[in-house]
C-alpha positions as CSV (number, residue, x, y, z in Angstrom):
1,M,-31.9,-74.7,8.4
2,F,-27.9,-72.5,8.2
3,I,-25.7,-72.0,10.2
4,A,-24.6,-68.1,11.3
5,R,-20.9,-68.2,11.8
6,W,-18.6,-65.9,13.6
7,Q,-14.7,-66.8,13.1
8,L,-12.5,-64.9,15.8
9,S,-9.1,-65.4,16.9
10,T,-8.4,-64.0,20.5
11,R,-5.2,-62.4,21.6
12,F,-2.8,-64.9,23.2
13,G,-4.4,-66.3,27.3
14,K,-8.0,-63.7,26.1
15,T,-9.9,-66.3,25.0
16,D,-11.6,-67.1,28.5
17,E,-12.4,-64.2,29.0
18,C,-13.6,-63.7,25.7
19,V,-15.5,-66.1,26.1
20,A,-17.3,-64.9,29.3
21,V,-17.9,-61.7,27.2
22,L,-19.9,-64.0,24.7
23,R,-21.5,-65.7,27.2
24,K,-22.8,-62.5,28.5
25,W,-23.7,-60.5,24.6
26,E,-25.7,-63.8,24.2
27,I,-28.0,-62.8,27.0
28,D,-28.2,-59.7,26.6
29,V,-28.4,-59.5,22.6
30,G,-28.5,-62.0,20.7
31,Q,-31.9,-63.6,23.0
32,R,-33.9,-59.5,22.2
33,I,-32.4,-60.3,18.7
34,G,-34.5,-64.4,19.0
35,W,-31.7,-65.6,19.4
36,R,-32.9,-68.8,21.2
37,P,-30.6,-69.2,24.2
38,G,-30.6,-73.7,22.2
39,S,-29.5,-72.5,19.1
40,V,-26.0,-70.5,20.1
41,R,-23.0,-72.4,20.7
42,I,-19.4,-71.3,21.5
43,A,-16.2,-73.0,20.3
44,S,-13.2,-72.8,21.2
45,G,-9.9,-74.0,19.6
46,L,-9.2,-77.7,21.7
47,I,-7.2,-80.1,19.1
48,G,-6.5,-79.5,15.1
49,A,-7.1,-75.5,16.5
50,R,-5.3,-72.9,18.0
51,E,-6.5,-72.6,21.3
52,T,-7.2,-69.0,20.6
53,D,-9.4,-69.7,18.1
54,I,-14.1,-69.3,19.3
55,E,-16.4,-69.3,16.8
56,F,-19.4,-68.4,17.9
57,E,-22.9,-69.7,16.0
58,T,-25.7,-69.4,15.7
59,R,-28.9,-71.8,13.6
60,V,-31.6,-69.5,11.7
61,D,-34.4,-71.0,9.8
62,N,-34.2,-68.5,7.0
63,L,-32.1,-65.8,5.9
64,A,-34.1,-62.7,6.1
65,D,-34.4,-63.7,10.1
66,L,-30.5,-63.7,9.7
67,E,-30.1,-60.2,7.5
68,S,-33.1,-59.1,10.6
69,S,-31.7,-60.5,13.3
70,W,-28.6,-58.9,11.7
71,S,-30.2,-55.2,11.6
72,D,-31.0,-55.4,15.3
73,M,-28.3,-56.1,16.6
74,A,-27.1,-53.2,14.8
75,Q,-29.8,-50.5,16.7
76,N,-29.6,-52.4,20.1
77,P,-27.0,-50.3,22.4
78,H,-25.8,-53.2,24.4
79,H,-23.5,-54.6,21.3
80,K,-21.9,-51.5,21.4
81,D,-21.3,-51.0,24.9
82,Y,-20.2,-55.0,24.2
83,L,-18.1,-54.5,21.1
84,K,-16.4,-52.0,23.4
85,K,-15.1,-54.8,25.7
86,L,-14.0,-57.3,22.9
87,E,-12.1,-54.7,20.7
88,P,-9.0,-55.3,23.6
89,L,-9.4,-59.3,23.5
90,I,-9.1,-59.8,20.5
91,V,-6.7,-59.4,17.0
92,D,-7.7,-56.7,14.7
93,G,-8.9,-58.5,11.2
94,G,-8.9,-61.7,12.5
95,S,-13.3,-62.3,12.4
96,R,-15.3,-62.9,9.8
97,W,-18.8,-64.3,9.6
98,I,-19.8,-67.3,7.1
99,V,-23.1,-68.6,6.1
100,L,-24.2,-71.7,6.1
101,R,-27.0,-74.3,4.4
102,E,-27.5,-76.7,6.8
103,A,-28.2,-80.2,4.8
104,D,-30.7,-82.9,5.4
105,V,-27.9,-86.3,6.7
106,R,-30.3,-88.5,6.6
107,A,-31.4,-90.0,3.3
108,Q,-34.3,-89.2,0.7
109,G,-37.7,-91.1,1.1
110,D,-36.8,-91.3,5.3
């Protein structure tokens, strides 16, 4: 299992608006590219993080699924509309995607 996480910084005072746009994006784009609602999470900074920090993450079974979803995302006309809505809310150069491999916390043999 892998976690794909988009880390971004919003402009001051725009965090709630950005989260609202990302929630709508998840319905109009995320679900259409195969990201199940239970596999998507949006978090914003509270303690030890800037309140303008947002992380949008999804879980995928394998990297091929992730690449396929990113390809489908680029073809989705709604995605381009949401990028335009997000542009004035996000700090330029303040975002990146990272991909993590999820570790099983159970002891071997369990």
